[in-house]
C-alpha positions in Angstrom: 0.1 -0.2 0.0 1.2 3.5 -0.7 1.0 5.5 2.6 1.5 9.5 2.7 2.5 10.6 6.1 1.0 13.7 7.4 3.6 16.4 8.7 3.5 15.5 12.4 3.8 11.8 11.7 6.6 12.4 9.3 8.5 14.2 12.0 7.6 11.8 14.9 8.6 8.8 12.6 12.1 10.3 12.1 12.7 12.4 14.9 10.8 11.3 17.9 9.6 7.7 17.1 8.5 7.0 20.6 5.6 9.5 20.1 4.3 7.2 17.4 1.2 4.9 18.4 1.7 1.3 18.0 -0.7 1.4 15.0 1.4 4.0 13.4 4.7 2.0 14.0 3.3 -1.0 12.6 1.9 0.5 9.2 5.3 2.5 8.9 7.5 -0.5 9.7 5.5 -2.7 7.2 7.9 -3.6 4.4 5.0 -4.0 2.1 4.2 -0.2 2.3 5.8 2.4 0.2 6.3 5.6 2.3 5.8 9.0 0.8 6.3 12.7 2.1 4.7 15.6 0.6 6.7 18.4 -0.5 4.0 20.5 1.3 5.0 19.2 4.7 8.4 20.6 4.1 6.9 23.9 3.1 4.7 23.7 6.3 8.0 23.3 8.3 9.7 26.0 6.6 7.0 28.5 7.2 6.6 27.6 11.0 10.3 27.7 11.5 10.6 31.3 9.8 7.7 32.4 12.5 10.2 31.8 15.4 11.5 29.1 17.6 8.7 26.1 17.9 9.8 22.8 19.7 8.0 20.7 17.5 9.5 22.0 14.2 13.1 22.2 15.2 14.8 20.5 12.5 17.4 21.2 9.8 15.1 21.0 6.7 17.8 20.0 4.0 19.4 17.0 6.1 15.7 16.0 7.1 14.7 15.9 3.4 18.0 13.8 2.6 17.4 11.3 5.5 14.0 10.7 4.2 15.0 9.9 0.9 17.9 7.8 2.0 15.5 5.8 4.2 13.5 4.8 1.2 10.9 7.7 1.3 9.3 8.8 -1.8 8.9 12.6 -2.4 5.6 13.7 -3.6 5.6 17.1 -5.3 2.6 19.4 -5.1 1.0 19.7 -8.6 -1.8 21.9 -10.1 -3.9 18.8 -10.0 -3.6 18.7 -6.1 -4.2 22.5 -5.6 -7.4 22.1 -7.7 -8.5 19.2 -5.7 -8.3 21.3 -2.6 -11.3 23.3 -3.8 -13.5 20.2 -4.1 -13.0 19.5 -0.2 -15.6 20.1 2.3 -14.8 22.9 4.8 -13.8 20.5 7.8 -10.4 21.7 8.4 -8.9 25.3 8.0 -5.3 24.3 7.9 -4.2 24.7 4.2 -1.3 22.1 4.5 -3.6 19.6 6.0 -6.1 20.3 3.1 -3.3 19.9 0.6 -2.3 16.6 2.0 -5.8 15.2 1.9 -6.3 16.5 -1.7 -3.1 14.7 -2.8 -4.3 11.5 -1.2 -7.4 11.8 -3.0 -5.7 12.8 -6.4 -3.2 10.2 -6.1 -5.1 7.2 -4.5 -2.6 7.1 -1.7 -3.5 6.5 1.9 -2.9 9.5 3.9 -1.7 8.5 7.6 -2.8 10.8 10.2 -3.4 11.3 14.0 -5.7 14.2 13.5 -9.2 13.2 14.2 -10.6 16.1 12.0 -8.5 15.2 9.0 -9.6 11.8 9.4 -13.2 12.9 8.8 -12.6 13.6 5.0 -14.1 11.4 2.3 -10.6 10.2 1.4 -8.6 7.5 1.7 -7.3 8.2 5.1 -6.2 6.0 8.1 -6.2 7.4 11.5 -3.6 6.1 13.9 
């Protein structure tokens, strides 16, 4: 199965794996799953870092991206198709980064892995862990 990790799960999986639920750990460590990260997640981290220090986003982004790629994650770019799909989503969540991740999961037919209960309410291929 192709799995797109939301931003927090992506950070936790690489920096603080102890924060992952046992269900998230099982999905992420399953060798049958293809793990992806969105360019939107790195964009979100860059924006949040530029606003000042935040404990949950203290990471050097270039090495982080290389670590993801070196560990077998595939990078999913944001396309115009993804941007247009955001406009078709119901207004359940206000965070534009979460909304683009949902749109990407729909457009690409990828399961979005999240711990966010609001994101999990979207009519999309989403697994809440």
